[in-house]
N, CA and C atoms as an extended XYZ file, in Angstrom:
249
Properties=species:S:1:pos:R:3:atomname:S:1:resname:S:1:resid:I:1 pbc="F F F"
N        65.653       35.261       94.926 N   MET     1
C        65.180       34.814       93.631 CA  MET     1
C        63.659       34.929       93.569 C   MET     1
N        63.162       35.419       92.477 N   ASN     2
C        61.726       35.533       92.255 CA  ASN     2
C        61.096       34.146       92.272 C   ASN     2
N        59.997       33.983       93.010 N   LYS     3
C        59.346       32.671       93.132 CA  LYS     3
C        58.928       32.123       91.770 C   LYS     3
N        58.621       32.986       90.825 N   ILE     4
C        58.227       32.530       89.496 CA  ILE     4
C        59.405       31.858       88.801 C   ILE     4
N        60.611       32.317       89.055 N   MET     5
C        61.793       31.737       88.425 CA  MET     5
C        62.388       30.604       89.255 C   MET     5
N        61.960       30.478       90.484 N   GLN     6
C        62.477       29.456       91.387 CA  GLN     6
C        62.000       28.076       90.955 C   GLN     6
N        62.865       27.073       91.124 N   ARG     7
C        62.485       25.692       90.803 CA  ARG     7
C        61.550       25.162       91.880 C   ARG     7
N        60.412       24.616       91.470 N   LEU     8
C        59.423       24.088       92.403 CA  LEU     8
C        59.332       22.570       92.345 C   LEU     8
N        59.729       21.991       91.227 N   LEU     9
C        59.581       20.557       91.020 CA  LEU     9
C        60.766       19.810       91.617 C   LEU     9
N        60.480       18.877       92.528 N   ASP    10
C        61.510       18.033       93.139 CA  ASP    10
C        61.382       16.643       92.533 C   ASP    10
N        62.255       16.323       91.586 N   LYS    11
C        62.159       15.045       90.875 CA  LYS    11
C        62.475       13.853       91.770 C   LYS    11
N        63.076       14.089       92.931 N   ASN    12
C        63.375       12.998       93.865 CA  ASN    12
C        62.190       12.675       94.769 C   ASN    12
N        61.164       13.507       94.739 N   ASN    13
C        59.980       13.303       95.566 CA  ASN    13
C        58.927       12.553       94.743 C   ASN    13
N        58.484       11.381       95.209 N   PRO    14
C        57.504       10.612       94.430 CA  PRO    14
C        56.097       11.220       94.441 C   PRO    14
N        55.827       12.154       95.349 N   GLU    15
C        54.504       12.784       95.433 CA  GLU    15
C        54.341       13.824       94.320 C   GLU    15
N        53.106       13.996       93.866 N   ASN    16
C        52.810       15.037       92.884 CA  ASN    16
C        52.989       16.411       93.511 C   ASN    16
N        53.488       17.353       92.729 N   THR    17
C        53.587       18.742       93.155 CA  THR    17
C        52.388       19.479       92.573 C   THR    17
N        51.398       19.767       93.430 N   VAL    18
C        50.181       20.451       92.994 CA  VAL    18
C        50.419       21.953       93.114 C   VAL    18
N        50.119       22.682       92.035 N   VAL    19
C        50.372       24.118       92.020 CA  VAL    19
C        49.130       24.884       91.579 C   VAL    19
N        49.046       26.106       92.053 N   CYS    20
C        48.055       27.069       91.583 CA  CYS    20
C        48.830       28.123       90.794 C   CYS    20
N        48.455       28.319       89.546 N   VAL    21
C        49.161       29.251       88.668 CA  VAL    21
C        48.209       30.374       88.272 C   VAL    21
N        48.660       31.609       88.442 N   VAL    22
C        47.941       32.776       87.928 CA  VAL    22
C        48.745       33.248       86.728 C   VAL    22
N        48.066       33.359       85.585 N   MET    23
C        48.794       33.655       84.344 CA  MET    23
C        47.950       34.519       83.429 C   MET    23
N        48.606       35.000       82.405 N   ARG    24
C        47.904       35.637       81.298 CA  ARG    24
C        48.255       34.846       80.041 C   ARG    24
N        47.396       34.926       79.044 N   VAL    25
C        47.624       34.156       77.824 CA  VAL    25
C        48.734       34.782       76.994 C   VAL    25
N        48.765       36.102       76.940 N   GLU    26
C        49.782       36.828       76.191 CA  GLU    26
C        50.330       37.936       77.071 C   GLU    26
N        51.576       38.306       76.831 N   GLU    27
C        52.211       39.334       77.657 CA  GLU    27
C        51.460       40.659       77.614 C   GLU    27
N        50.886       41.008       76.471 N   ASP    28
C        50.217       42.302       76.327 CA  ASP    28
C        48.775       42.292       76.817 C   ASP    28
N        48.279       41.139       77.228 N   ASN    29
C        46.886       41.003       77.644 CA  ASN    29
C        46.802       41.094       79.164 C   ASN    29
N        45.881       41.926       79.667 N   ASP    30
C        45.731       42.101       81.114 CA  ASP    30
C        44.803       41.073       81.751 C   ASP    30
N        44.109       40.258       80.948 N   THR    31
C        43.191       39.261       81.493 CA  THR    31
C        43.981       38.175       82.205 C   THR    31
N        43.595       37.905       83.460 N   GLU    32
C        44.290       36.889       84.254 CA  GLU    32
C        43.457       35.621       84.337 C   GLU    32
N        44.141       34.489       84.331 N   TYR    33
C        43.506       33.187       84.480 CA  TYR    33
C        44.187       32.456       85.628 C   TYR    33
N        43.422       31.634       86.326 N   GLU    34
C        43.968       30.854       87.438 CA  GLU    34
C        43.668       29.384       87.170 C   GLU    34
N        44.660       28.529       87.384 N   CYS    35
C        44.437       27.099       87.203 CA  CYS    35
C        45.178       26.331       88.291 C   CYS    35
N        44.663       25.151       88.591 N   VAL    36
C        45.286       24.255       89.562 CA  VAL    36
C        45.559       22.946       88.845 C   VAL    36
N        46.767       22.424       89.004 N   GLY    37
C        47.128       21.164       88.366 CA  GLY    37
C        48.413       20.618       88.952 C   GLY    37
N        48.892       19.553       88.345 N   VAL    38
C        50.121       18.900       88.787 CA  VAL    38
C        51.274       19.408       87.932 C   VAL    38
N        52.311       19.900       88.588 N   LEU    39
C        53.497       20.375       87.885 CA  LEU    39
C        54.254       19.171       87.339 C   LEU    39
N        54.342       19.066       86.022 N   MET    40
C        54.958       17.904       85.379 CA  MET    40
C        56.418       18.146       85.008 C   MET    40
N        56.705       19.347       84.525 N   GLU    41
C        58.079       19.672       84.158 CA  GLU    41
C        58.251       21.179       84.177 C   GLU    41
N        59.499       21.591       84.261 N   GLU    42
C        59.796       23.020       84.235 CA  GLU    42
C        61.209       23.219       83.730 C   GLU    42
N        61.416       24.338       83.063 N   ASP    43
C        62.757       24.756       82.693 CA  ASP    43
C        62.809       26.275       82.807 C   ASP    43
N        63.851       26.884       82.297 N   GLU    44
C        64.012       28.334       82.458 CA  GLU    44
C        62.881       29.134       81.830 C   GLU    44
N        62.332       28.631       80.726 N   ASP    45
C        61.376       29.412       79.954 CA  ASP    45
C        59.921       28.992       80.090 C   ASP    45
N        59.659       27.750       80.570 N   MET    46
C        58.283       27.279       80.596 CA  MET    46
C        58.071       26.244       81.679 C   MET    46
N        56.771       26.086       82.026 N   ILE    47
C        56.378       24.995       82.914 CA  ILE    47
C        55.270       24.215       82.216 C   ILE    47
N        55.096       22.965       82.608 N   ARG    48
C        54.005       22.137       82.073 CA  ARG    48
C        53.167       21.677       83.251 C   ARG    48
N        51.872       21.997       83.200 N   VAL    49
C        50.939       21.645       84.264 CA  VAL    49
C        49.890       20.701       83.674 C   VAL    49
N        49.685       19.555       84.342 N   ALA    50
C        48.709       18.562       83.878 CA  ALA    50
C        47.437       18.656       84.710 C   ALA    50
N        46.298       18.394       84.066 N   PHE    51
C        44.998       18.503       84.728 CA  PHE    51
C        44.232       17.201       84.771 C   PHE    51
N        44.502       16.312       83.859 N   ASN    52
C        43.702       15.103       83.742 CA  ASN    52
C        44.589       13.965       83.250 C   ASN    52
N        44.411       12.792       83.856 N   ALA    53
C        45.163       11.612       83.428 CA  ALA    53
C        44.222       10.421       83.364 C   ALA    53
N        44.520        9.517       82.459 N   LYS    54
C        43.739        8.289       82.327 CA  LYS    54
C        44.725        7.151       82.093 C   LYS    54
N        44.611        6.111       82.911 N   ASN    55
C        45.532        4.969       82.823 CA  ASN    55
C        46.991        5.417       82.911 C   ASN    55
N        47.261        6.337       83.846 N   ASP    56
C        48.604        6.866       84.096 CA  ASP    56
C        49.199        7.634       82.912 C   ASP    56
N        48.367        8.106       81.992 N   LYS    57
C        48.842        8.934       80.886 CA  LYS    57
C        48.126       10.275       80.947 C   LYS    57
N        48.889       11.346       80.819 N   VAL    58
C        48.324       12.699       80.859 CA  VAL    58
C        47.453       12.917       79.623 C   VAL    58
N        46.228       13.381       79.856 N   VAL    59
C        45.282       13.645       78.776 CA  VAL    59
C        45.216       15.145       78.484 C   VAL    59
N        45.175       15.972       79.533 N   ASP    60
C        45.074       17.425       79.384 CA  ASP    60
C        46.219       18.098       80.123 C   ASP    60
N        46.907       19.000       79.425 N   ASP    61
C        47.978       19.750       80.074 CA  ASP    61
C        48.174       21.085       79.365 C   ASP    61
N        48.864       21.976       80.046 N   LEU    62
C        49.213       23.283       79.486 CA  LEU    62
C        50.711       23.482       79.587 C   LEU    62
N        51.296       24.010       78.536 N   LYS    63
C        52.674       24.491       78.601 CA  LYS    63
C        52.561       26.005       78.706 C   LYS    63
N        53.099       26.548       79.788 N   ILE    64
C        52.939       27.973       80.082 CA  ILE    64
C        54.309       28.639       80.061 C   ILE    64
N        54.447       29.683       79.247 N   ASN    65
C        55.686       30.456       79.243 CA  ASN    65
C        55.832       31.171       80.580 C   ASN    65
N        57.023       31.132       81.143 N   ARG    66
C        57.246       31.805       82.431 CA  ARG    66
C        56.974       33.304       82.336 C   ARG    66
N        57.192       33.876       81.162 N   SER    67
C        56.941       35.318       81.008 CA  SER    67
C        55.458       35.654       81.163 C   SER    67
N        54.578       34.671       81.025 N   ASN    68
C        53.136       34.893       81.175 CA  ASN    68
C        52.626       34.544       82.571 C   ASN    68
N        53.507       34.062       83.445 N   ILE    69
C        53.096       33.686       84.795 CA  ILE    69
C        53.159       34.907       85.704 C   ILE    69
N        52.046       35.196       86.357 N   ILE    70
C        51.976       36.302       87.307 CA  ILE    70
C        52.351       35.807       88.697 C   ILE    70
N        51.905       34.610       89.044 N   GLY    71
C        52.211       34.022       90.348 CA  GLY    71
C        52.029       32.522       90.305 C   GLY    71
N        52.747       31.836       91.181 N   ILE    72
C        52.625       30.383       91.274 CA  ILE    72
C        52.898       29.983       92.716 C   ILE    72
N        52.116       29.033       93.214 N   GLN    73
C        52.353       28.563       94.576 CA  GLN    73
C        52.014       27.081       94.670 C   GLN    73
N        52.751       26.384       95.515 N   ILE    74
C        52.496       24.970       95.771 CA  ILE    74
C        51.306       24.858       96.711 C   ILE    74
N        50.414       23.907       96.429 N   ILE    75
C        49.205       23.694       97.225 CA  ILE    75
C        49.276       22.325       97.886 C   ILE    75
N        48.836       22.270       99.128 N   ASP    76
C        48.703       20.990       99.829 CA  ASP    76
C        47.466       20.293       99.267 C   ASP    76
N        47.617       19.110       98.635 N   PRO    77
C        46.466       18.434       98.019 CA  PRO    77
C        45.319       18.161       98.988 C   PRO    77
N        45.606       18.037      100.269 N   SER    78
C        44.539       17.746      101.234 CA  SER    78
C        43.592       18.935      101.427 C   SER    78
N        43.981       20.125      100.968 N   THR    79
C        43.128       21.305      101.120 CA  THR    79
C        42.176       21.494       99.940 C   THR    79
N        42.299       20.671       98.914 N   ILE    80
C        41.440       20.795       97.732 CA  ILE    80
C        40.100       20.125       98.011 C   ILE    80
N        39.024       20.870       97.791 N   LYS    81
C        37.679       20.326       98.022 CA  LYS    81
C        37.320       19.355       96.908 C   LYS    81
N        36.715       18.253       97.286 N   LYS    82
C        36.265       17.257       96.315 CA  LYS    82
C        34.756       17.325       96.228 C   LYS    82
N        34.234       17.360       95.030 N   TYR    83
C        32.787       17.442       94.807 CA  TYR    83
C        32.291       16.166       94.200 C   TYR    83
């Protein structure tokens, strides 16, 4: 199974699933974007990645069509540099 179509979110795991997503905004556009966030939900056609939360409520998130995802990988949160 293609990793892009593979389920990454484990709803039984209380830890956040941090992902790095490489995507394009539109299928016909060759410009690639990379983002890191918490995988909030996923289904066959889309994923939702959150970037910012305040008082346990998501403030910023993206809904990304799977057809626009070039690559996705789970990241160990301990490897993220804090500034």
